[in-house]
C-alpha positions in Angstrom: 111.8 -20.0 -80.3 112.2 -16.8 -80.2 113.7 -14.5 -82.8 117.3 -13.7 -82.4 118.7 -9.9 -81.8 120.6 -8.6 -84.5 124.4 -8.9 -84.8 124.7 -4.8 -84.1 122.9 -2.1 -82.9 120.7 -1.8 -85.5 119.7 -3.9 -88.6 120.5 -0.6 -90.5 124.4 -0.6 -89.7 126.9 -1.1 -92.5 128.8 -3.6 -94.0 132.5 -3.2 -93.6 133.9 -1.3 -96.3 130.9 0.7 -96.8 129.9 3.8 -96.7 126.1 5.9 -96.8 126.0 9.0 -99.1 123.4 11.2 -100.8 122.8 12.9 -103.8 121.7 16.8 -103.9 117.9 15.7 -104.8 118.3 13.6 -101.8 118.5 9.8 -102.7 120.5 7.7 -100.7 123.3 5.6 -102.1 126.0 3.0 -100.9 129.9 3.3 -102.1 131.8 0.2 -101.4 135.2 1.0 -100.8 136.8 -3.0 -101.8 135.1 -3.1 -104.4 134.9 0.2 -106.1 131.0 0.4 -107.0 127.5 1.8 -106.2 124.4 0.8 -105.5 120.9 2.7 -104.4 119.5 -0.5 -102.3 121.2 -1.1 -98.4 123.8 -4.2 -98.3 121.4 -5.4 -95.8 118.2 -4.9 -95.8 117.7 -4.5 -100.1 115.6 -0.9 -98.9 116.2 2.1 -100.8 116.1 5.5 -98.6 115.3 9.0 -99.0 116.4 12.3 -97.3 114.4 15.4 -96.9 113.9 18.4 -95.5 115.8 21.7 -94.4 119.9 21.2 -93.3 120.3 20.6 -89.1 120.3 24.0 -87.5 124.0 25.0 -88.0 124.8 23.5 -90.8 125.3 24.7 -94.3 126.3 23.6 -97.6 128.9 24.4 -99.8 131.2 23.6 -103.4 134.5 23.0 -103.2 136.2 25.4 -105.4 139.0 22.7 -106.0 137.7 19.7 -106.2 133.5 20.7 -106.8 132.7 18.1 -104.0 129.8 19.1 -101.8 131.0 19.8 -98.5 129.1 20.3 -95.2 130.2 22.8 -92.4 129.0 22.6 -89.0 129.2 26.8 -88.4 129.8 27.0 -85.0 132.7 24.3 -84.5 133.8 25.3 -88.5 133.9 21.0 -88.7 133.5 20.2 -92.1 131.9 16.8 -93.6 131.0 15.2 -97.5 128.5 13.3 -95.1 125.3 14.8 -95.2 124.1 15.2 -91.7 120.5 14.8 -93.3 121.8 11.2 -93.3 121.3 10.3 -89.3 117.6 10.8 -90.2 117.1 9.2 -93.8 114.1 6.5 -94.1 113.2 3.4 -96.1 110.7 4.4 -99.2 107.8 3.2 -99.4 106.9 0.0 -101.7 104.6 1.1 -104.3 102.7 -2.7 -103.5 102.2 -4.2 -100.2 103.6 -7.7 -101.3 106.8 -6.1 -101.8 107.2 -5.9 -97.4 109.8 -8.0 -96.1 108.7 -10.2 -92.5 111.3 -8.5 -90.3 109.5 -10.4 -87.7 107.1 -13.2 -86.8 105.3 -14.6 -83.9 108.5 -14.9 -81.8 110.0 -11.9 -81.5 109.2 -9.3 -78.4 108.2 -5.4 -78.6 111.6 -4.4 -77.8 113.2 -6.6 -80.1 111.3 -4.4 -82.8 112.6 -1.3 -81.5 116.2 -2.6 -81.1 118.4 0.7 -82.3 115.6 3.4 -82.1 115.2 5.9 -80.5 112.0 8.0 -80.2 113.1 10.9 -78.8 110.0 13.8 -79.5 107.2 11.5 -80.0 104.1 11.2 -78.3 101.7 8.3 -77.7 98.4 8.1 -77.1 97.3 4.2 -75.6 93.9 3.6 -73.8 94.1 0.6 -71.7 97.9 1.1 -71.0 97.9 0.5 -67.9 97.6 -3.5 -68.0 98.4 -6.5 -70.4 99.8 -5.8 -73.8 99.0 -1.9 -73.6 101.1 -2.0 -70.3 103.6 -3.6 -72.4 103.1 -1.4 -75.4 103.7 1.6 -73.4 106.9 0.7 -71.5 108.8 -0.5 -74.7 107.9 2.9 -76.4 108.6 4.6 -73.1 112.2 2.8 -72.6 112.9 4.3 -76.5 112.3 7.8 -75.8 108.2 8.3 -76.6 106.4 9.9 -74.3 103.4 7.8 -73.5 99.9 9.3 -72.3 98.1 6.5 -70.6 94.6 7.2 -71.2 93.1 4.7 -68.8 90.2 4.7 -66.0 91.5 3.2 -62.9 93.8 5.8 -61.7 95.6 3.9 -58.8 96.8 0.7 -61.5 97.9 3.6 -63.5 100.2 5.3 -61.3 101.3 2.2 -60.2 101.8 1.0 -64.0 104.4 4.2 -64.2 105.7 3.7 -61.0 106.6 0.2 -62.1 108.6 1.9 -65.2 109.8 4.6 -63.6 111.6 2.2 -61.3 113.0 0.3 -64.0 114.7 3.5 -65.6 113.6 7.5 -63.9 113.7 9.3 -67.1 111.7 6.6 -68.7 108.7 7.0 -66.1 109.0 11.3 -66.0 107.8 10.6 -69.9 104.5 9.3 -68.7 101.4 10.9 -68.0 97.9 10.0 -67.1 94.6 11.3 -68.4 91.2 9.5 -67.0 89.5 7.7 -69.6 86.1 5.4 -69.2 85.4 4.1 -72.5 81.7 3.3 -70.0 80.8 7.0 -70.6 80.7 8.9 -73.6 80.8 11.8 -71.9 84.2 10.6 -70.1 85.8 9.8 -73.4 84.8 14.0 -74.2 86.7 15.2 -71.6 89.6 13.3 -72.0 90.0 14.5 -75.3 89.6 18.0 -74.4 92.6 17.1 -71.3 94.3 15.2 -74.1 94.2 18.6 -76.6 95.2 21.1 -73.7 98.3 19.3 -72.9 99.8 18.3 -76.4 99.7 20.3 -79.4 100.2 16.7 -81.7 100.2 13.0 -81.5 102.7 10.9 -83.5 100.8 7.5 -82.4 97.3 7.1 -81.5 97.4 3.3 -80.0 93.4 2.1 -79.9 94.7 -0.8 -77.3 91.7 -1.2 -74.2 88.7 -4.2 -74.2 86.6 -5.8 -72.3 85.7 -9.7 -73.3 83.3 -11.9 -71.9 81.3 -9.3 -69.9 77.8 -10.6 -68.8 75.2 -8.1 -70.9 74.8 -4.6 -69.2 73.8 -1.2 -70.7 76.6 1.6 -70.1 75.4 5.0 -68.6 74.5 5.8 -72.2 72.3 3.1 -73.2 74.5 1.0 -75.5 75.4 -2.7 -75.1 78.7 -2.7 -72.8 80.9 -4.3 -75.1 80.2 -2.7 -78.4 80.6 1.1 -76.5 84.5 -0.3 -74.6 85.7 -2.0 -77.6 84.3 0.2 -80.9 81.8 3.2 -80.4 84.0 5.4 -77.5 86.9 4.3 -79.7 85.7 5.9 -82.7 84.3 8.3 -80.9 87.9 9.3 -79.5 89.6 8.9 -82.6 87.5 11.2 -84.2 87.9 14.4 -81.3 91.5 14.3 -81.2 91.5 14.8 -85.2 92.9 18.0 -85.1 96.1 17.0 -83.1 97.2 14.4 -86.5 99.4 15.1 -88.7 100.4 13.3 -92.2 103.2 11.3 -90.3 100.5 10.2 -87.5 99.9 6.4 -87.5 96.7 5.4 -85.7 96.4 1.4 -84.5 93.4 -0.7 -83.8 94.1 -3.8 -81.7 91.4 -6.5 -83.1 91.4 -10.2 -83.0 91.5 -12.9 -85.4 87.3 -13.7 -83.4 86.2 -10.9 -85.9 85.8 -13.6 -88.7 83.3 -15.3 -86.5 81.2 -12.1 -86.4 77.4 -12.8 -87.1 76.8 -9.3 -88.4 75.0 -9.3 -91.7 77.1 -8.9 -94.3 75.0 -7.7 -96.6 75.9 -4.0 -96.0 72.9 -2.5 -94.0 73.5 -2.5 -90.0 71.2 -1.8 -87.5 71.4 -0.6 -83.6 69.7 -3.6 -82.4 72.5 -5.6 -84.7 75.2 -4.1 -82.6 73.7 -3.8 -79.1 71.1 -6.8 -79.5 68.8 -7.3 -76.1 69.8 -9.4 -73.3 67.8 -12.4 -74.2 69.5 -12.3 -78.0 73.1 -11.5 -76.5 75.7 -14.4 -75.6 79.2 -12.6 -74.2 81.3 -14.3 -76.8 79.3 -13.0 -79.9 79.7 -9.8 -78.8 83.1 -9.7 -78.3 83.3 -11.3 -82.0 81.1 -8.5 -83.2 83.4 -5.5 -81.9 86.1 -7.2 -83.1 85.3 -6.9 -87.0 83.6 -3.5 -85.7 86.9 -2.4 -85.2 88.7 -3.4 -88.5 85.5 -2.2 -89.8 86.4 1.3 -88.6 89.8 1.1 -89.4 89.3 0.6 -92.9 86.4 3.3 -93.6 88.9 5.8 -91.4 91.7 4.8 -93.7 89.8 5.7 -96.4 88.2 8.8 -95.3 92.0 9.9 -94.3 94.0 8.7 -96.6 94.7 12.2 -98.1 95.9 13.8 -94.8 98.5 10.6 -95.0 97.5 9.7 -91.7 98.5 5.7 -92.1 95.7 3.4 -90.4 96.2 0.0 -89.5 94.2 -2.9 -87.6 96.2 -6.2 -86.0 95.8 -9.3 -83.9 98.0 -9.5 -81.0 97.8 -13.3 -80.6 95.4 -16.1 -79.4 94.5 -16.7 -75.4 97.3 -13.8 -74.7 97.4 -14.5 -70.7 96.2 -11.1 -69.6 93.3 -9.2 -67.6 91.1 -9.1 -70.5 90.0 -13.1 -69.6 89.5 -11.7 -66.0 85.7 -11.4 -65.7 84.6 -15.4 -66.0 86.1 -17.7 -63.9 85.8 -20.3 -66.8 87.9 -18.5 -69.3 90.8 -17.6 -66.3 90.8 -21.0 -66.3 91.2 -21.6 -69.4 93.9 -18.5 -70.7 95.5 -20.4 -67.7 95.6 -23.5 -69.1 96.8 -22.4 -72.9 99.3 -20.0 -71.3 102.4 -21.9 -71.4 101.6 -22.5 -75.1 100.7 -18.7 -75.9 102.7 -15.7 -76.5 104.4 -13.6 -73.9 102.6 -10.3 -73.2 106.4 -8.5 -74.9 105.8 -10.6 -77.6 102.0 -9.7 -77.8 103.3 -6.4 -78.0 105.4 -6.9 -80.3 102.8 -6.7 -83.3 101.5 -3.2 -82.2 104.5 -1.8 -81.4 105.5 -2.6 -85.6 102.7 -1.5 -86.9 103.4 2.1 -84.8 107.1 2.6 -85.4 108.2 0.2 -88.5 109.6 2.6 -91.1 108.5 0.4 -94.0 105.3 1.4 -93.4 105.5 4.6 -94.2 103.0 6.1 -97.0 100.8 2.8 -96.8 97.5 2.6 -95.0 93.9 0.2 -94.5 96.3 -3.9 -93.6 95.5 -5.9 -91.0 98.5 -7.6 -89.0 99.6 -10.9 -87.8 103.0 -12.0 -86.2 104.0 -8.5 -87.5 103.3 -8.8 -91.5 99.9 -8.0 -93.5 97.6 -10.5 -94.1 93.8 -10.3 -95.0 91.4 -9.7 -93.1 87.8 -11.5 -93.2 85.7 -11.3 -96.2 83.4 -9.5 -94.4 85.7 -6.7 -92.7 86.0 -6.2 -97.0 82.7 -5.0 -97.3 82.7 -1.3 -98.5 78.8 -0.9 -97.9 79.6 -2.6 -94.1 82.5 -0.1 -93.4 80.2 3.2 -94.6 76.9 1.7 -92.7 78.9 1.5 -89.1 80.3 4.7 -89.6 77.4 6.6 -90.3 75.6 4.0 -87.2 78.4 4.6 -85.0 78.4 8.9 -85.5 74.3 8.9 -85.5 74.2 6.7 -81.7 77.0 9.3 -80.5 74.8 12.6 -81.6 72.2 11.1 -79.9 73.7 11.2 -76.5 76.3 13.6 -76.9 73.8 15.8 -78.6 71.0 15.9 -75.5 74.1 15.6 -72.7 75.9 19.0 -74.6 72.3 21.1 -74.2 
């Protein structure tokens, strides 16, 4: 059963008789005028909040001579208020422990429900594979709430059609979409895409690594690597690092993996070889290649979180849903038939995009990192994915493979 919409425009809306205020050092508290009481936690969500930063442009803070109360004045209009204007931008404090996270959504939640009441104006997101399936619903949901979205895709025609579809739904939303050509089967294309993004943008608030392939027969890319491995992991690894200068302490990197990572056959001992990641044709099976690439997604996310934790960057990895009917199954008739058969019993694309949107935007995840999500809630990934030696081995081998190819390409 789909999750119900909140009763008000925002879950954060206060009940009648309640007022939100802030102390001089930024702690938010709540006043109940009916019971004449105060408390530090939100009466609906049970969470604590803080405000930070300077007052909005044009506002000043004063102390009333008669009452000694703090008052805020908007200089242009001389409007006065006892309410701190920064309260409009107050955010929930990050929980000290992951176990303190409250599950607000579930498997029936739509991406647009996760964003209900949110204003993402000024935010910039880059999404790979945003022109179809879960990626499109992720992009559409963000754009409709004010976010600027970079569609990093291989097929220009399909991408422009996807953007036009959003524009037909809401003209202003379509104007916040842009296309950057990206073929994840080519490290050179990946590098060109990163260079183009850096020319156009000074920062990225959300990097969503969504694109992926499934059930491909054995084939090598122009770089000499097995295609499923390169598209699902290696090129995303390269793109993430190439865009490093555009991230700040508020950036979130969201990696779309799968529960299939639990069925990987990669050696759990910690040491990886290139033949483990790119097996020869006589040892290749498309389903195992997909499972292994999805484990690589989790390993990469966990290692990235460790390496960039000091930068304040949050890294999350997720499972969008089981056998969601998307373009992922397009490469073999049997999988198209199987996906079509189970379609009535699986998530819609809007539901499948909800966990991605939650990881990219949820206030309560601020300050957290290295977490795996399913159905908009944190859960344990496989034991193999937690192997720190394996995480480091994949990082070092991925970097080595890229340097071998791009070192030659750049000469």
